[in-house]
Backbone as JSON Lines, residues from 0, in Angstrom:
{"i":0,"aa":"X","n":[0.76,-1.11,-0.13],"ca":[-0.07,-0.11,-0.13],"c":[0.73,1.33,0.42]}
{"i":1,"aa":"X","n":[0.42,1.95,-0.84],"ca":[1.37,3.51,-0.95],"c":[0.14,4.5,-0.11]}
{"i":2,"aa":"X","n":[0.77,5.69,0.3],"ca":[0.45,6.74,0.73],"c":[0.29,7.63,-0.34]}
{"i":3,"aa":"X","n":[-1.37,8.23,-0.54],"ca":[-1.36,9.64,-1.55],"c":[-1.25,10.88,-0.49]}
{"i":4,"aa":"X","n":[-0.71,12.12,-1.37],"ca":[-0.56,13.24,-0.33],"c":[-1.38,13.57,0.58]}
{"i":5,"aa":"X","n":[-2.67,13.04,0.74],"ca":[-3.38,13.24,1.55],"c":[-3.28,12.24,3.01]}
{"i":6,"aa":"X","n":[-2.54,11.12,2.68],"ca":[-2.18,10.4,3.87],"c":[-2.96,9.16,4.17]}
{"i":7,"aa":"X","n":[-4.08,9.27,2.93],"ca":[-4.84,8.12,2.66],"c":[-4.06,6.81,2.16]}
{"i":8,"aa":"X","n":[-4.47,5.54,2.72],"ca":[-3.97,4.42,1.88],"c":[-4.53,4.23,0.23]}
{"i":9,"aa":"X","n":[-3.93,4.1,-0.48],"ca":[-4.35,3.9,-1.8],"c":[-3.76,2.38,-2.3]}
{"i":10,"aa":"X","n":[-4.52,1.59,-3.12],"ca":[-3.96,0.14,-3.54],"c":[-3.25,0.79,-5.21]}
{"i":11,"aa":"X","n":[-1.84,0.08,-5.02],"ca":[-1.24,0.42,-6.26],"c":[-1.82,0.06,-7.35]}
{"i":12,"aa":"X","n":[-2.66,-0.86,-7.58],"ca":[-3.28,-1.26,-8.85],"c":[-4.43,0.06,-9.13]}
{"i":13,"aa":"X","n":[-4.92,0.48,-8.19],"ca":[-5.79,1.99,-8.67],"c":[-4.98,2.96,-8.86]}
{"i":14,"aa":"X","n":[-3.77,3.55,-8.23],"ca":[-2.99,4.39,-8.76],"c":[-2.48,4.03,-10.52]}
{"i":15,"aa":"X","n":[-1.97,2.91,-10.77],"ca":[-2.03,2.88,-12.16],"c":[-2.97,2.85,-13.03]}
{"i":16,"aa":"X","n":[-4.62,2.14,-12.66],"ca":[-5.5,2.82,-13.31],"c":[-5.67,4.08,-13.58]}
{"i":17,"aa":"X","n":[-5.89,4.86,-12.37],"ca":[-6.07,6.22,-12.57],"c":[-4.83,7.07,-13.31]}
{"i":18,"aa":"X","n":[-3.87,6.4,-13.46],"ca":[-2.59,7.56,-14.0],"c":[-3.18,6.94,-15.73]}
{"i":19,"aa":"X","n":[-3.4,5.71,-16.31],"ca":[-3.79,5.67,-17.76],"c":[-5.09,6.48,-18.05]}
{"i":20,"aa":"X","n":[-5.48,6.87,-16.96],"ca":[-7.02,7.61,-17.49],"c":[-6.75,8.59,-18.35]}
{"i":21,"aa":"X","n":[-7.44,8.87,-19.64],"ca":[-7.12,10.15,-20.21],"c":[-5.91,10.21,-21.06]}
{"i":22,"aa":"X","n":[-5.28,9.32,-21.18],"ca":[-4.06,9.38,-21.93],"c":[-4.29,8.06,-23.21]}
{"i":23,"aa":"X","n":[-3.43,8.56,-24.11],"ca":[-3.41,7.48,-25.35],"c":[-2.55,6.81,-24.83]}
{"i":24,"aa":"X","n":[-2.86,5.31,-25.55],"ca":[-1.95,4.35,-25.11],"c":[-0.7,4.27,-25.58]}
{"i":25,"aa":"X","n":[0.38,3.87,-25.01],"ca":[1.76,4.15,-25.94],"c":[2.04,2.92,-26.08]}
{"i":26,"aa":"X","n":[3.32,2.87,-27.02],"ca":[4.29,1.46,-26.84],"c":[4.65,1.13,-25.58]}
{"i":27,"aa":"X","n":[5.28,1.95,-25.2],"ca":[5.97,1.49,-23.3],"c":[5.61,2.78,-22.39]}
{"i":28,"aa":"X","n":[5.51,2.56,-21.12],"ca":[5.18,3.15,-20.33],"c":[6.14,4.1,-20.23]}
{"i":29,"aa":"X","n":[5.96,5.25,-19.83],"ca":[7.48,6.44,-19.84],"c":[8.62,6.17,-18.93]}
{"i":30,"aa":"X","n":[8.03,5.32,-17.78],"ca":[9.23,4.92,-16.85],"c":[10.02,4.26,-17.4]}
{"i":31,"aa":"X","n":[9.56,3.06,-18.38],"ca":[10.27,2.28,-18.76],"c":[11.25,2.71,-19.88]}
{"i":32,"aa":"X","n":[10.86,3.54,-20.76],"ca":[11.57,4.38,-21.65],"c":[12.71,5.18,-20.79]}
{"i":33,"aa":"X","n":[12.38,6.17,-19.4],"ca":[13.29,6.64,-19.08],"c":[14.33,5.78,-18.66]}
{"i":34,"aa":"X","n":[14.21,4.98,-18.09],"ca":[14.97,3.85,-17.24],"c":[15.91,3.34,-18.46]}
{"i":35,"aa":"X","n":[15.46,2.78,-19.24],"ca":[16.41,2.56,-20.16],"c":[17.18,3.61,-21.0]}
{"i":36,"aa":"X","n":[16.83,4.97,-21.01],"ca":[17.45,5.8,-21.62],"c":[18.61,6.17,-20.59]}
{"i":37,"aa":"X","n":[18.07,6.4,-19.38],"ca":[19.18,6.69,-18.39],"c":[20.29,5.68,-18.26]}
{"i":38,"aa":"X","n":[19.8,4.39,-18.02],"ca":[21.2,3.1,-18.19],"c":[22.02,3.57,-19.4]}
{"i":39,"aa":"X","n":[21.21,3.73,-20.51],"ca":[22.26,3.46,-21.51],"c":[23.21,5.06,-21.69]}
{"i":40,"aa":"X","n":[22.69,6.15,-20.66],"ca":[23.7,7.4,-20.68],"c":[24.76,6.76,-19.94]}
{"i":41,"aa":"X","n":[24.36,6.05,-18.9],"ca":[25.38,5.83,-17.53],"c":[26.54,4.77,-18.42]}
{"i":42,"aa":"X","n":[25.99,4.01,-19.14],"ca":[26.77,2.96,-19.83],"c":[28.07,3.83,-20.78]}
{"i":43,"aa":"X","n":[27.31,4.91,-21.6],"ca":[28.02,5.37,-22.07],"c":[28.92,6.57,-21.67]}
{"i":44,"aa":"X","n":[28.59,7.27,-20.3],"ca":[29.44,7.89,-20.08],"c":[30.65,7.47,-19.03]}
{"i":45,"aa":"X","n":[30.11,6.09,-18.34],"ca":[31.19,5.56,-17.73],"c":[31.74,4.62,-18.24]}
{"i":46,"aa":"X","n":[31.31,3.6,-19.21],"ca":[31.84,2.52,-19.99],"c":[31.5,1.46,-19.22]}
{"i":47,"aa":"X","n":[30.59,1.63,-18.07],"ca":[30.0,0.45,-17.72],"c":[29.44,-0.76,-18.23]}
{"i":48,"aa":"X","n":[30.15,-1.77,-17.86],"ca":[28.79,-2.84,-18.29],"c":[28.27,-3.79,-16.56]}
{"i":49,"aa":"X","n":[26.86,-3.45,-17.12],"ca":[25.92,-3.7,-16.1],"c":[26.12,-4.87,-16.1]}
{"i":50,"aa":"X","n":[26.02,-6.22,-14.74],"ca":[25.36,-7.57,-15.14],"c":[24.06,-7.89,-14.71]}
{"i":51,"aa":"X","n":[23.44,-8.99,-15.0],"ca":[21.75,-9.32,-14.92],"c":[22.02,-8.77,-13.22]}
{"i":52,"aa":"X","n":[20.67,-8.9,-12.67],"ca":[19.74,-8.63,-13.52],"c":[19.5,-7.21,-14.13]}
{"i":53,"aa":"X","n":[20.26,-6.52,-13.95],"ca":[20.48,-5.31,-14.18],"c":[20.56,-4.73,-15.86]}
{"i":54,"aa":"X","n":[21.01,-5.73,-16.43],"ca":[21.34,-5.65,-18.03],"c":[20.15,-5.6,-18.88]}
{"i":55,"aa":"X","n":[20.28,-4.69,-19.78],"ca":[18.66,-4.16,-20.85],"c":[19.4,-4.84,-22.19]}
{"i":56,"aa":"X","n":[18.72,-5.92,-22.77],"ca":[19.07,-6.69,-24.02],"c":[19.25,-5.09,-25.03]}
C-alpha cells in the first residue's frame, strides 16, 4: 500500500489505473523508456558493463 498526498492508503493497482485514464495508449510506459535511456547514458558516460539482472538487452 502507498500513501497519497492526503495521507490515506491507496491500492497500487488503482494508482496505475488512474494514471492511464485520459492518456493515449503508448508503446511503452514513460517510466520504462526513461529507465532504459538513463541506463544507456550511464553506460556511455562511464563505460560500465552492467551485470544481470540490470542488463538491458
